[in-house]
N, C-alpha and C positions, 0 to 999 in steps of 0.2 A: 296688640301687634299680633300675638301672638293666631286669632280667629286669621286678620288680614289677609297676615303671609302665606297662613295655608291655601285661603281662596287664592290666593296670587301661584304658589307653586302648584296646585290642580292647573290653576291654565294654563299654566306654561312648559306644563310636563310633556316631552316628543312625543308621541306616538306613531310607535313602528309602522308603514305599510306594505305587509309584502304584496307583492305582485304577482302570479305565476301566469304561465305562457299554454294554455291548452292547443284548441285544434286550429294551431293560427299556422302565417307560413313556414314551414321546412327550411327555410332559410332563418330565418328567427330563436336565435339559441335559448333555451331555459334557464332561467334567472336559479342559481340554487338559492331556496328556502335556509336563513337561517334557522339551527334549532331552537325549542322554545325556552331551553334554559338562558343562551345566548342573547332570545328579546327579554327576558324578567329581566335580568340583570342589566341589560342596558340604559331597558327603561327606572329599572332602582337608582343603577348610579347620576342617571338626566336626569329625575326628582329629585335627590339629594342634592345634586349640587344648585339645582333653580330655587330649591328651597332654602338653600344655604343665600343662593343669593338674593334673594328678593326680601329674606331676615337681612340683609348687612346690607343693604340700599333703606331700609327703612323707611318708605315712602317719599323719596327723592328721585322720581324716575331715570332709575339707572344709575346714577350718579352717587358712589360714594363720599360720605360726609367727611372732608375735611379743611381745613383753612380756620379763618376767625371767625367766630356767631359775635353779635354785639346783640349786649343785652338789658333794657331800661329795665329797672328789677322795682317796684315797690314793696317788697323786702327785703333788710338787710342782710350784708355779707353770711353774717353770723347767723342768720335762716336758713340761706341759699345753697352754703358751701358744702352740707351734704350733698344733695342733690347734683349741685356742680360733678360734685366727685362722683357720683353712681354715675352721672354719664359722661365722666372721663374716660371711667373704668369701660364703658362699653363704647367711644368711641371717641380712642387714644388721637386722631388724626385732625382734631378738633379743637382748638382752643378759645374759653368766651373772655372777652371782653363785659363784665358785670357793670354796671351803671346804677350807679346807687342814689333816689333821689324819695326823700320822708313824705310818707301819705300825710297832707289829702292835697295842700295846697300847692307846696313846692315843686311835689311830683308831676300836677297836671300843669305847675307852669317849665318846669325842664321838656315837659310833653309837647306842649306847645311851642317853644322856642326850639327844639329839634326838630320838630316838624315840618314848621315856616321857612325852614333853611333846609331841610331837603337832606338832612343829619338824625331823621330817626332809627333806631336800629332795630336789625333784623327780627324780634324778640321784643315786646312791650306788655305793658301791664296796659286793659283797657278796664275802667271802673264807670260809676256810676257819674259822677262829675265828667268823666270824656266819650262817655257809651254813645254819647250826640252828636259827637265831631266825626266820630272814629266812620258810624255805622250811614251817617249823610253823605262821608266823603271819601266813602271806598277805600280807607285808609287800612284795612285789614283782608289777609284772602279768606275763603271760606274752609274754615276748618269741619266742615260737619261729616266727615270721612274716619276722622278718628275713635274707634271700635269703643273709647271707652261711655260716647255719649249714648247708645243703647242700654245703661246700667248706671245714666243720670236722671236724677228727678227733673219731672216735666218745666219745674220752676226754673230751676238752674241754666236748663236748656233757652229759656226762653228771655232769658233776659236780657243774653246777647243777642238774638236771631231777628231776625229781618229779611220779610218775603221768602223765608221757610229755610233761610243758610243763618247758619250756627259763626259766627266770627271770633270766637272768646271762648277757651277753657276752664268754666270756675267750679272747681272740684268741692268745692265751700260754701256754708251759709253760717249766719250768725242771726240768734232772735233773742229777742229783751221783753222784759215783762213784769209781772208785780214779783220781787223777794218778798217774803213771805216771812217773819219770825213765829215759830211751833209753837217755842215753849209760850213767848205772851198770850196771843190765840189759845192758846190751854188753858192758861193761867184765867184768863179772862171769861171762860167758859164757850170760845168759841169754835166751831167746827171751821175745817178746812173750806171756804165756799165753793159753792160752785154754779155758781149763776150772780147775776147782776145785784140781785133784789138781795141776797144771802151776803153778798161784799159791803155794799152801801151799809148794813144792817152792822157786821163788823163792824166798820166803821165809827157810826153812831156808840154803841155799845165801851167801844175803846175810848173817846172822846169824855162820856159821861165817868168811867173810870179814873178819869184823871193818865189816861195812856196817851201821848200821842200816835196818832193813826200813823202818817203818812213823815216822810224827809224830803224835798225837791231841792233844786239851788236854782240859777236864775237862771241855764241852761235845759233843764231839761223839765219846763211848765208845761210844754205841750206835749209830753209825750204821753198824755193821756187822750189828748186831739185826736191825735193820730189812732189810739189804739178804736178810737171810735170813729171813725173815715172808715177803718176799716173793714167792722162790726155792721154801721150804717148804711154804711154808701159802698165799698168794696164789694164788700157780697154780696148787695143785690144787683151792682153792674158791675162788672172784672172791665169793660170798655171805657168807665168811669174818665182817665187820667187822658188816655187817646181823648177823648172825645171834648173834653175840655182845650189841650193842645189844641188841636184841631180848630174851634169855636163853635161846637154844637154845643156845650154846657158851659155853665163857668163855675165858679166857683162857690158858690152861694149857693149852686143848687146840691153841691155836698155836703159841703162844709159849714154852710147856717147849724144845722140843726146838731152837730158833734161837738160846734163850741159853745152853744146854747147845753147844752151835757157838762159836760166840764166846768164851765161856771155851776148851775145850780147842786151837780154832783159833789164839787173838790171847794170851790169857792166861795159859794154860800153861805155852807156847812162853817166855815176856814181853817180845812182839810190844807188847804195852799191858802198861803198867808205873807206879808211883804215880808214874815223874817227870811221865808227863801233868797229872797235879791240879796243878802248880805251871806249868805253860803256858799260854796265852792263841793266841788263833786266829792274833793276827800274828805271832805270834814263831815258831808252825806255817810255818804261809808264809815265812817267812825263810828257816827251815830247809832246805822242802822248793825255795825258790828258789835258796837258794845249796851246795844239793847236799849236804845231809849227812845226806838220807835219802834212802830208793827210792820211798817210796808214800803219797800223803795222800790226805784227803777232800778232793774238790776238785767245785767247783759251774758252775754255768751265768755266776754274776757272778767266781767265783773267776779267770778269765784275765787281764781288767786287772790286777788287785794284782801275779800271778805276774810276766807282761812287763813292769810298771814294776820292778820288784826287778830283774829279773833278764829283759833284751833280748832274751838270745844261749840261753836255757833249752830244751834241749829237751822236748818233754813229749808223753805223750798222755793216754787215758780207758779207764777198764778196767769193765766193770758187775761186780754185785756174783753173782760166780759158785754156781749151787747145788750140792746132791752129785748131781744129777742129770744127767750132760754133755748139755750143749745147754740148759739153762736160767739164762738169765743174765736182771737186772732191773737196772734203773737205780734209785736215790734219787729222787723227786722229785714235781712236781705242779702243776696248772692253775694257773694265773695270776688274781687276780683277776681278775672279773667287773664287766661295768657294768648297772644296773638297774636300773628304774624304778619310782619308791613306786606303790603302787598305790594313792595317796591324791594324788596328785599334785596339782600345785595349775596345774601349766600342762604340762597333757598333750601339747598339739599341739607345745610345742619340747621335750618331751622326748623324743615319739617321733622328731621331726625330728632331736636332737641324737645319738640310738643309731640310726639309719639311718644318720647322719653319722661315728659312731664305729668302724660296722660298714667303712665302704666302705676299697675296695682306696685310694684313697687317703689315708685317716684311718690307717690300719695301717700305711703303711709309713712315715709320718713315725713314729710309734709305738716301732715296731720300732729305729729311725735314734735315735728319745732313749731309749730302755731298752737296746738290744741283746736282748732276748728272743727268746724263738727261738719264729716265729709258727708257730700249727699249722692254721693256713690256707693250703689249699692255692692254684695259681696266683700266687703273690708273692714275686718276689725278693727275698731278703736274704744280706750278709756273713753266716758262721760260721766263727767262730773254727777252725783244723785240728783243735787238740786235740777241740773240743768236737765238729765236723762227726763225730771217732772212733763218739759215741756218741749221733746223732742220729736216729739208724735206730728204739732203741728209743722214742725218743719219737711217732713218726709211728705206730710200731705198737704205743703204750700199754703199752710195756713200762716202766712206772716205775708209785712207787707211795710213801707217806706214809704212817706211820697216824695221826697227826694229824688228817689231812682225813677221816676215817673215822671217827675216834674219838667217842662221845656226850661224851666229857667230856676233849678233846681238852687244855686245858690244866691239868686237876690229874691227868690222866694223863702227863702232857713232864714235869712234875716229880717226878711216881715213879718216871720210869724213868731221868732226870738224875740225884737225890740214889740211889737205887739199883748204878746202875750205880757212881758214886764209893763205895758204901759194899762194896760186892762186891769191888775196888780194893782198896780198902783191908783186907779180910779179914772187917768186921763183921759181916755175910751171906753163906748161901750164893748160888748163882742160882737157886734151887729157889724162897728166899724170896722173890724178887724180882714171881715171877708169882705169890706168893702177894698180896703187895703191891696187883701192881695188878686184882686179883680183887674183894679187899676192900674197895678204893677205893669200885672198880663201884657192888658190893652198897652200900657206906654210900653214895654217892653218889643212885642209884636208890630209897633210901628217902625221902633229903630230897626228894625231888619231887614 
């Protein structure tokens, strides 16, 4: 807000024009010029008044925020209350009607119902699951003017950008990769892997020594596939998903090799077997926390659970390694963003709210409440030592999640989930999964 306010104040400062009549008509009286001190005092007073006015209006086109602001939130009241309190202190004339719908499915359903009935609140959350709907139907207004975007990572800005305009402010991101047990690797004489060759060799050594390399559950079987799509496909062609969505390419073009690598690197050696189908995510976390396996899929939010299960656990974080040495990516995605309804009933309050949400004060509170990884520079916040190992990938934009880019994320996600389970049970071959994905996409395109 400060940079914007100073700019507005500078633009609005009134400049006194002093005109004196020199060799004019004798009937025209001379104007008496104010003293220099008087001019300076008037300029300073006017500048201060208009600077304060610019700050008070908070990008509201001169209208001071008041009344009721409606807000459809992805985060619950416990998380948002300190932020709402901070906003209320700054804008006491605005009351906030917070409507909470838990992610993901409940929120998306609530959003769609409220939009279809014309009751969408002034401010709402845009996520991967409703991004296409929001951007394609002009549901949100352009908020590219927010100063905080100047310090935000390009990846976070691009996530909710269309035609060069930004429609949601998403301050954080999450990453997931491979958590490794430091003690188990050391006890088996294994150095922390730095590439795919070393990583595959470590799993073989562990298995040969009678140590279970990995623990998976039925719902994260395809995480390594996503990793290979990033390293083998997206790393070479950042426009791949867009080209699939518009029909230029197919999933076979970018997913066939990753699925084959997954099968050869994990299934054939037995690192992923049918035992995974009987395990839950909680059970997998317990196995890793109690050192029954060396590797597990780990994400930003996993550390709290693992530290609670075993405070003495020593573990780190690895990316998904590609076939080319030096190529490595994390799974991950930009967090959800806050958007302003293009038909907001209380636009002044909505603009003020977004400016407050994007301020350093609010972002600091948000990070403390959620434990997320901020993608806005200049704000110090604590990072778990394990996650810090992977944080550079977030800042460099080396994280990827297919569901964010898929045109039909819900349907294709189910296709992947069921397909990987059927491959594991021997019902279909890996190549069939790729065919199924392309057939599903064509089928859904035909329904549009």
